[in-house]
C-alpha distance (Angstrom), angle and dihedral (degrees) to the residues before:
residue distance angle dihedral
M1 . . .
K2 3.79 . .
R3 3.77 115.6 .
L4 3.80 143.3 -172.2
R5 3.79 115.6 -60.1
Y6 3.81 130.7 -162.5
D7 3.82 120.7 -157.3
Y8 3.82 118.3 -175.8
S9 3.83 98.6 169.9
Y10 3.82 94.0 121.2
A11 3.81 92.6 44.9
L12 3.78 95.3 66.6
N13 3.82 91.3 70.8
G14 3.80 88.6 72.5
I15 3.80 97.8 44.5
A16 3.78 129.2 80.3
E17 3.81 109.2 -131.7
S18 3.79 92.1 -125.4
D19 3.82 91.1 52.3
F20 3.78 90.9 50.3
E21 3.78 91.6 53.0
I22 3.80 90.3 48.7
S23 3.81 90.5 49.6
V24 3.78 93.1 50.6
G25 3.80 88.5 53.5
T26 3.80 91.6 46.9
I27 3.80 92.8 51.6
R28 3.80 89.9 46.8
E29 3.81 88.0 57.1
A30 3.82 89.8 47.2
Y31 3.79 88.9 51.0
S32 3.82 90.3 55.8
V33 3.81 91.0 49.8
L34 3.81 92.0 50.5
E35 3.79 94.7 43.2
G36 3.80 91.2 49.0
R37 3.82 91.2 44.7
I38 3.79 89.0 -136.0
G39 3.79 101.6 123.9
A40 3.78 133.1 98.5
G41 3.80 111.8 -67.2
S42 3.82 93.2 21.6
E43 3.81 88.4 144.7
F44 3.83 86.7 71.4
L45 3.81 98.5 55.8
G46 3.79 96.6 104.4
W47 3.82 88.7 110.7
L48 3.81 89.7 69.8
D49 3.80 90.1 69.6
L50 3.81 99.0 39.9
P51 3.83 94.3 101.9
E52 3.84 84.8 68.0
T53 3.81 105.7 26.1
S54 3.80 97.4 44.8
R55 3.81 90.1 64.9
N56 3.81 87.8 73.6
I57 3.81 92.7 66.9
V58 3.81 97.5 40.3
P59 3.86 96.1 94.7
Q60 3.81 93.5 53.2
I61 3.80 91.7 44.9
L62 3.80 91.7 49.8
E63 3.80 90.9 50.8
T64 3.81 92.3 51.9
A65 3.81 92.6 42.8
S66 3.80 90.6 52.1
S67 3.80 90.6 52.1
I68 3.80 91.2 50.3
R69 3.80 92.0 48.5
E70 3.80 92.2 50.7
S71 3.80 96.9 45.7
S72 3.82 105.0 34.5
D73 3.77 140.9 64.0
V74 3.80 92.6 -170.4
L75 3.79 132.9 31.2
I76 3.80 114.3 -163.3
I77 3.81 115.0 -155.4
V78 3.81 109.3 -155.1
G79 3.80 112.0 -162.9
I80 3.77 145.9 94.6
G81 3.80 134.9 -132.8
G82 3.78 111.8 -9.5
S83 3.80 90.0 1.3
Y84 3.80 90.6 74.3
L85 3.82 112.5 4.0
G86 3.80 96.9 77.1
A87 3.78 93.8 48.8
R88 3.80 92.2 45.3
A89 3.81 91.1 48.8
V90 3.81 92.1 54.6
I91 3.81 95.6 40.8
D92 3.80 94.9 49.6
A93 3.80 92.5 44.5
C94 3.80 94.6 49.7
T95 3.81 101.4 37.2
G96 3.79 101.9 31.8
F97 3.78 129.2 -106.7
L98 3.83 88.1 -90.8
Q99 3.79 89.1 63.4
Q100 3.77 114.9 -154.6
G101 3.76 132.4 -177.0
K102 3.78 135.3 51.6
P103 2.92 132.4 -29.0
E104 3.76 102.4 30.3
I105 3.81 109.6 -138.0
I106 3.81 115.5 -133.9
Y107 3.81 126.8 177.6
A108 3.79 129.7 -140.8
G109 3.78 136.9 166.3
H110 3.80 94.0 44.7
H111 3.81 93.1 110.2
I112 3.80 139.8 8.1
S113 3.79 106.0 -101.9
G114 3.78 122.5 139.2
G115 3.78 90.6 -170.9
Y116 3.80 92.3 56.8
L117 3.81 92.7 50.0
T118 3.80 91.8 45.8
D119 3.79 90.4 53.6
L120 3.80 91.3 44.9
L121 3.81 92.1 54.0
K122 3.79 90.3 50.9
Y123 3.79 91.1 48.4
I124 3.81 96.2 52.2
E125 3.81 94.7 46.7
G126 3.81 107.8 122.8
K127 3.81 93.5 12.8
R128 3.78 127.5 110.4
V129 3.81 104.7 -109.2
A130 3.80 135.1 -163.8
I131 3.80 126.2 -178.7
N132 3.78 132.1 -151.1
V133 3.81 107.3 -167.5
I134 3.81 112.3 -165.8
S135 3.78 123.5 -166.4
K136 3.80 135.0 127.0
S137 3.79 92.7 -147.8
G138 3.78 105.6 18.3
T139 3.80 90.7 -138.1
T140 3.82 101.6 85.9
T141 3.79 100.5 126.5
E142 3.81 102.4 -130.6
P143 3.84 100.3 49.6
A144 3.81 92.9 33.9
L145 3.81 91.6 56.8
A146 3.80 92.7 45.5
F147 3.79 93.0 47.4
R148 3.81 91.6 49.4
V149 3.82 89.1 58.0
L150 3.81 95.1 41.5
K151 3.81 93.9 45.6
Q152 3.80 90.7 55.3
W153 3.83 90.5 47.8
M154 3.81 90.6 50.9
E155 3.80 92.5 49.2
R156 3.81 92.5 48.3
T157 3.79 90.7 47.9
Y158 3.82 101.8 42.1
G159 3.78 105.2 14.3
R160 3.78 121.8 -106.8
G161 3.80 97.5 -80.6
L162 3.80 97.7 48.2
A163 3.81 91.7 40.5
A164 3.81 89.2 57.8
K165 3.81 89.8 56.7
R166 3.82 89.4 55.5
I167 3.81 95.4 51.9
V168 3.81 123.9 81.2
A169 3.81 119.5 -170.6
T170 3.80 121.3 -153.3
T171 3.78 105.1 -166.1
D172 3.80 148.7 117.9
L173 3.79 120.4 -37.6
H174 3.80 97.1 -129.3
R175 3.81 115.4 9.4
G176 3.78 147.8 27.7
A177 3.78 138.5 78.0
L178 3.80 94.7 -83.0
K179 3.81 91.8 49.1
K180 3.81 89.5 51.8
L181 3.81 92.4 48.2
A182 3.81 93.0 46.0
D183 3.79 90.9 52.7
L184 3.81 91.1 47.0
E185 3.80 95.6 48.8
G186 3.80 97.3 35.9
Y187 3.83 97.3 -118.8
Q188 3.77 117.4 169.9
Q189 3.80 107.0 -106.3
F190 3.79 138.9 -150.3
I191 3.77 122.3 -170.9
I192 3.80 129.9 -119.8
P193 3.82 105.0 -147.2
D194 3.80 115.4 -118.8
D195 3.81 92.0 -132.6
V196 3.83 97.0 54.9
G197 3.79 122.3 79.2
G198 3.79 121.4 -142.2
R199 3.79 98.3 -104.6
F200 3.83 90.1 51.9
S201 3.82 95.1 45.2
V202 3.80 103.9 93.3
M203 3.83 91.7 105.2
T204 3.82 91.5 53.4
P205 3.84 123.3 75.3
V206 3.82 86.0 -81.7
G207 3.79 88.7 76.8
L208 3.77 105.4 12.8
L209 3.81 97.8 63.0
P210 3.84 96.2 52.9
I211 3.81 90.4 41.8
A212 3.81 92.3 51.5
A213 3.81 91.5 44.6
A214 3.81 87.6 55.8
G215 3.80 88.5 59.6
I216 3.82 96.3 -106.6
S217 3.80 120.7 139.9
I218 3.79 106.6 -109.3
D219 3.82 88.6 -174.6
D220 3.80 89.1 62.4
F221 3.81 91.6 42.9
V222 3.80 93.3 53.3
S223 3.81 90.4 42.1
G224 3.80 89.3 57.4
A225 3.80 90.5 53.3
H226 3.81 89.3 49.5
T227 3.80 90.1 52.7
M228 3.81 90.5 53.7
K229 3.80 92.1 46.0
D230 3.81 89.5 56.3
R231 3.81 89.6 51.8
C232 3.81 91.6 51.9
L233 3.81 97.1 55.5
T234 3.81 95.1 101.9
P235 3.85 130.7 54.2
S236 3.79 93.0 -124.1
I237 3.79 126.3 134.1
E238 3.81 88.7 -158.6
T239 3.82 97.8 56.3
N240 3.83 107.5 16.9
P241 3.84 109.6 72.9
A242 3.82 94.3 -170.6
F243 3.81 89.7 53.1
A244 3.82 90.8 50.9
Y245 3.82 93.2 47.3
A246 3.81 92.2 49.3
A247 3.81 91.7 47.9
V248 3.82 92.5 50.2
R249 3.82 92.2 48.7
N250 3.81 91.9 48.4
A251 3.80 92.0 48.5
L252 3.80 92.4 49.1
L253 3.81 90.3 50.5
R254 3.80 88.4 53.0
N255 3.80 86.9 55.2
G256 3.82 94.4 54.2
K257 3.81 99.2 -92.7
Y258 3.80 103.0 132.7
I259 3.83 101.4 158.5
E260 3.81 122.6 67.5
V261 3.79 120.1 -163.0
L262 3.79 114.4 -158.4
A263 3.80 104.7 -154.6
S264 3.79 116.9 -166.9
F265 3.79 123.7 -169.3
E266 3.80 97.5 -154.1
P267 3.84 124.2 67.6
E268 3.81 89.0 -143.6
L269 3.81 88.0 68.4
Q270 3.81 95.7 59.0
Y271 3.79 93.1 103.0
V272 3.78 91.8 44.9
T273 3.80 85.2 61.8
E274 3.81 90.5 46.4
W275 3.82 90.4 52.3
W276 3.83 89.2 46.2
K277 3.81 90.2 53.1
Q278 3.79 91.3 56.1
L279 3.81 92.9 43.2
F280 3.80 94.6 53.3
G281 3.80 98.1 31.1
E282 3.81 95.2 53.4
S283 3.79 94.0 38.0
E284 3.82 100.3 47.8
G285 3.80 106.5 20.9
K286 3.79 102.6 91.6
E287 3.80 141.6 96.4
G288 3.80 89.5 27.1
R289 3.80 92.2 -62.8
G290 3.76 141.8 103.0
I291 3.79 140.9 72.8
F292 3.81 115.1 -77.7
P293 3.84 109.9 -122.7
A294 3.80 118.4 -139.7
A295 3.79 130.6 164.7
V296 3.79 142.3 -155.7
V297 3.81 133.8 -175.8
N298 3.78 113.7 -135.0
T299 2.90 146.5 -116.1
T300 3.82 84.5 17.5
D301 3.80 94.4 58.5
L302 3.79 93.6 44.7
H303 3.81 83.2 76.6
S304 3.82 91.7 54.9
M305 3.82 112.8 19.4
G306 3.80 94.7 22.7
Q307 3.80 94.0 90.1
Y308 3.81 92.7 55.2
L309 3.79 93.4 44.2
Q310 3.79 90.6 51.3
D311 3.80 100.7 42.1
G312 3.82 109.6 7.9
A313 3.80 131.7 103.6
R314 3.79 112.5 -45.6
F315 3.81 100.7 -129.1
L316 3.80 95.5 106.6
F317 3.78 141.5 62.9
E318 3.80 135.7 -157.5
T319 3.75 136.1 -126.8
F320 3.79 112.6 -165.2
L321 3.80 119.4 -148.7
T322 3.79 112.1 -157.2
V323 3.80 138.4 171.6
E324 3.79 120.0 -139.7
N325 3.81 98.7 -153.4
D326 3.80 130.8 30.1
R327 3.79 121.4 -130.0
E328 3.82 86.9 -117.0
E329 3.79 129.7 8.6
L330 3.81 111.4 -121.2
L331 3.80 112.2 -168.2
I332 3.80 124.8 -149.0
P333 3.81 110.5 -115.6
D334 3.78 127.6 -135.5
D335 3.81 117.9 -106.8
M336 3.79 119.6 -154.2
E337 3.81 94.8 -147.4
D338 3.82 96.0 40.7
C339 3.82 90.1 -161.5
D340 3.79 90.6 158.5
G341 3.81 92.7 50.4
L342 3.79 92.9 -126.7
N343 3.80 100.7 121.3
Y344 3.80 88.5 105.6
L345 3.81 85.1 74.6
T346 3.82 95.4 51.6
G347 3.78 110.5 136.1
K348 3.79 93.7 15.7
S349 3.82 118.2 119.5
F350 3.78 125.2 -117.9
S351 3.82 88.6 -122.2
Y352 3.83 89.3 57.1
V353 3.82 91.5 52.4
N354 3.81 91.0 44.7
R355 3.81 89.8 51.8
K356 3.79 91.3 52.3
A357 3.81 89.6 48.6
Y358 3.81 89.1 55.3
E359 3.81 92.9 46.8
A360 3.79 91.4 48.7
T361 3.80 91.6 48.3
A362 3.80 95.3 48.2
L363 3.80 90.7 49.2
A364 3.81 94.8 44.9
H365 3.79 93.7 48.2
S366 3.80 91.0 47.4
Q367 3.80 89.6 51.1
G368 3.80 88.1 49.9
G369 3.80 92.2 55.7
M370 3.81 98.1 -97.7
P371 3.83 111.1 134.1
N372 3.79 110.5 -141.0
S373 3.77 141.1 172.0
T374 3.80 133.1 -171.7
V375 3.77 136.3 -129.4
T376 3.81 110.9 -163.4
I377 3.78 125.0 -170.5
P378 3.81 120.3 -167.9
A379 3.82 97.4 -126.3
L380 3.79 144.5 -22.8
T381 3.80 93.8 -87.5
P382 3.82 131.1 132.0
H383 3.81 90.5 -110.8
A384 3.80 93.5 52.1
I385 3.81 93.2 45.6
G386 3.81 89.6 49.2
E387 3.80 88.5 54.8
L388 3.79 91.2 48.3
I389 3.81 95.2 49.0
Y390 3.80 93.6 50.6
F391 3.82 91.4 43.8
F392 3.81 91.1 58.6
E393 3.82 93.0 43.1
I394 3.80 93.0 53.9
A395 3.81 92.1 44.1
V396 3.81 94.5 52.1
A397 3.81 90.7 50.3
F398 3.81 89.4 53.5
G399 3.80 90.7 46.3
G400 3.79 95.0 49.1
Y401 3.77 94.5 50.1
A402 3.80 90.0 46.0
L403 3.82 87.9 57.0
G404 3.79 90.5 51.8
I405 3.81 94.8 -116.5
N406 3.79 137.6 114.8
P407 3.84 104.4 -97.6
F408 3.80 92.9 -167.0
D409 3.80 105.6 61.1
Q410 3.82 130.8 68.4
P411 3.81 108.8 -161.3
G412 3.81 93.9 160.6
V413 3.81 92.4 62.2
E414 3.79 89.8 70.8
N415 3.82 95.4 58.8
Y416 3.79 97.3 75.7
K417 3.80 90.1 43.0
R418 3.81 92.3 57.1
N419 3.81 91.3 49.1
M420 3.79 92.3 46.7
F421 3.81 92.7 49.7
A422 3.79 89.9 49.6
L423 3.81 93.7 48.6
L424 3.81 90.3 48.1
N425 3.82 87.9 51.9
K426 3.79 93.6 -122.7
P427 3.83 111.1 -174.9
G428 3.78 109.1 -89.2
F429 3.81 94.1 30.3
E430 3.82 98.8 77.2
K431 3.80 95.2 117.1
E432 3.79 93.6 48.7
H433 3.84 89.4 46.0
N434 3.81 93.7 65.1
T435 3.80 93.4 41.4
L436 3.80 93.0 52.6
L437 3.80 93.2 46.1
Q438 3.81 88.3 56.5
K439 3.80 91.1 48.9
L440 3.80 91.3 49.6
A441 3.80 90.6 50.5
R442 3.80 91.3 51.9
G443 3.76 91.5 45.7
S444 3.82 93.9 55.4
R445 3.82 97.0 58.4
R446 3.79 93.3 101.4
K447 3.76 96.9 47.3
V448 3.81 118.7 143.9
E449 3.78 113.5 -149.8
């Protein structure tokens, strides 16, 4: 069976040999910390074992997913950050960005937009709807607001009792507002493990239930993660792709490259890059350290960001994400007039042309002084995406420990929440409310209107 490959040939142009050797040693030390489970945040390492432990909940998830698929036209996933990004990444990658089949998967609670929710309510009118609300606490503002609206719609539409049978809560085992509500209303519940953080939770019920409801094999998905785990058992740059990726990133950071652009060549992978941005941004971006994660989708963005990536400031590097085989081979037809001059491609597949576009881009950017490496997966299958997800999770753990930080907390995420609660005059934030209003008034003195 073909498997994930990592090629960093074009990255070495931007790395001093001595720095690369230092980075390999640093990642080897990080490997020992992770393997020994002795580093900061070690209480949140449950994700390491999910390729084995998640198999225990697969039968129950499949039973619930089957019920949802039989009874619903639409499944609404209510969550934000890790509570929806992982599932969306896998679903889009495996079913296509023009998702087909039943139920249709729709997302809510991942922003604060009244217009979006208004349109969503209009769209689901007359359809059979199920909801999977995902939150450890149940009080995160964005999903809590969305679920309040959707819960009332469900109860008006189905009645309170029947609505409760169409709502599944994925939440804490013992505590939290959502847990309390789920117990009160009688929602079916799945548990978010205490030792798994949100951005690492796609192989828990947080991700597995939506993925299974979309008709994707979660057995294959978890099997792919298990395959990658087996490949990451040794601290070897020759055989462990996550080790190599982490070492290359660390070496490039040592050489002044502090922005990484993940460039996919398939639109179906857009939400894989969004999930990757959260994974690396929340894990590494703290204490004034870390590589800033950005993403583009090629070849689309070669016609917008391509100029900067080719000729702009040299403080960034690229990681290309490519797929070896398309889901279906679409061949380029012959055209009698050949007005576009493309008959020389007649009979070639779109995937062949896309591959050459990637190769040309990687070479051109390397020639332009942009270090780049490539992650290639064999196909857009659950197994391959499972490999990819676990590959990135292992690599970011190595990278975080190499930076000397805790890769498993996110203290900075709370700062905006405290300000927002104070500005909204949430009970308990009255003092901060007045202080922030004064700061906002001072900050608006140079406004141009």
